[in-house]
C-alpha positions in Angstrom: 0.5 -0.2 -0.7 1.5 3.3 -0.8 0.2 7.3 0.7 0.7 10.2 -1.0 -0.4 13.5 0.4 -2.3 15.1 -3.3 -2.0 18.6 -4.1 -4.2 20.9 -6.4 -3.4 23.3 -8.6 -4.9 24.4 -11.6 -2.4 23.9 -14.5 1.0 24.3 -12.5 1.4 21.2 -10.8 4.9 20.4 -13.0 6.2 23.9 -12.0 5.6 23.8 -8.4 7.0 20.3 -7.9 10.2 20.9 -9.6 10.6 24.1 -7.4 9.9 21.7 -4.3 11.9 19.3 -5.2 15.4 21.9 -5.4 14.7 23.4 -2.1 14.2 20.5 0.3 16.9 17.7 0.0 16.2 14.3 -0.2 13.9 15.0 -2.4 12.9 14.3 -6.5 10.6 14.1 -9.4 9.6 10.0 -9.6 7.1 10.3 -12.5 5.1 13.2 -14.9 1.8 11.8 -16.4 0.4 13.6 -19.2 -3.2 13.4 -20.1 -4.6 11.1 -21.8 -7.7 14.0 -23.7 -9.2 17.1 -22.8 -9.6 17.9 -18.9 -10.9 20.1 -17.8 -8.3 22.8 -17.4 -6.0 21.5 -20.7 -5.4 19.6 -23.5 -4.1 16.2 -24.0 -0.8 15.8 -23.5 -1.2 18.0 -21.0 1.0 17.3 -17.6 -1.7 15.9 -15.6 -0.1 14.8 -12.8 3.0 15.0 -10.6 4.3 12.0 -8.7 7.1 13.8 -6.4 9.0 13.3 -3.3 9.6 15.5 -1.2 12.3 15.2 2.1 11.2 11.9 1.8 7.8 11.8 1.6 5.6 10.7 -0.9 2.8 13.9 -2.7 1.5 14.0 -5.8 1.0 17.5 -7.8 -2.5 17.0 -9.6 -3.8 20.3 -12.4 -7.2 20.4 -11.5 -8.2 22.8 -14.1 -9.2 25.4 -11.2 -7.6 27.1 -8.4 -7.6 25.3 -5.0 -8.5 27.3 -1.7 -6.0 25.7 1.0 -7.2 27.2 3.8 -4.9 26.4 6.9 -6.3 23.0 7.5 -3.4 21.0 7.3 0.4 21.7 5.8 3.7 21.0 4.8 5.9 21.4 7.7 10.0 21.9 7.4 12.2 21.5 10.1 14.7 23.0 9.5 17.9 22.8 11.7 19.0 26.0 11.8 18.4 29.6 11.2 20.0 29.7 8.0 18.3 26.9 6.2 14.3 28.8 8.0 15.5 32.0 5.9 16.1 30.5 2.7 12.6 27.9 2.7 11.2 31.2 3.7 12.8 33.8 1.1 12.1 30.7 -1.7 8.6 30.2 -0.7 7.9 33.6 -0.3 8.7 35.4 -3.3 6.7 35.4 -7.1 3.1 35.9 -4.4 3.3 34.2 -1.5 3.0 35.1 2.1 3.4 35.1 5.0 1.1 34.0 8.1 1.9 33.8 11.5 4.2 31.4 13.6 6.4 30.1 11.3 3.8 29.5 8.5 2.7 30.9 5.1 1.4 30.6 2.0 3.7 30.0 -1.6 2.9 31.8 -4.4 -0.1 28.8 -5.0 -1.2 29.3 -2.0 -0.1 25.9 -0.6 0.5 26.0 3.3 3.6 26.2 5.1 4.8 25.6 8.5 9.3 26.7 8.7 10.0 25.7 12.0 13.7 25.1 13.9 13.9 21.4 14.7 15.0 22.5 18.4 10.9 25.0 18.9 9.7 21.3 19.7 12.4 20.3 22.7 11.7 24.1 23.3 8.2 24.0 23.5 8.0 20.6 25.9 10.8 22.4 28.4 9.7 20.1 31.7 9.8 24.0 33.1 6.3 25.2 32.5 7.9 28.9 32.4 10.0 28.1 30.0 7.7 27.1 28.0 5.4 29.8 28.2 8.0 32.0 27.1 9.2 29.7 24.4 5.4 29.9 22.8 5.2 34.1 24.3 8.1 34.7 22.0 6.6 32.4 18.7 3.7 34.1 18.4 5.1 37.3 17.8 7.2 36.1 15.6 5.6 35.8 11.9 9.3 34.0 9.9 10.4 32.1 13.8 13.8 33.3 15.1 15.7 30.7 16.4 17.6 32.6 17.9 15.5 34.1 19.9 13.7 31.4 20.9 16.8 30.4 22.4 16.8 33.6 24.0 13.2 33.7 25.5 13.7 29.9 26.9 16.5 31.4 29.3 14.5 33.7 30.2 
């Protein structure tokens, strides 16, 4: 049995998948399926489904012919080792029409929601001292793009 998250795009599935795999390590396009006939958003031969791996996880990008409204009920979450990685991904994903939301969340140019967070965040939020966890949580809530050094300063007090 294979499980994959499917992302819906109007007509940009292949461009989005190629962009994503260029950003994240352990990622690759696995297959591009082309429409055998006309479809609501295009013509025969157009890419209709792109199967790809993103950070080792299976995804599909589907051209559905109409734009999707993702909301924020689900997102692609990336745990970053350091601030440089947070900054690189944040800049790339918000470029070209993406938008920052809050607390490490953003929507990319296609409207797909992402969380760009430091790997250290769960550890800081689960600190055995409730005061440390509360300070980190309060600091995180005041941020748009997460600042690892500021979160660590909040943990220290």
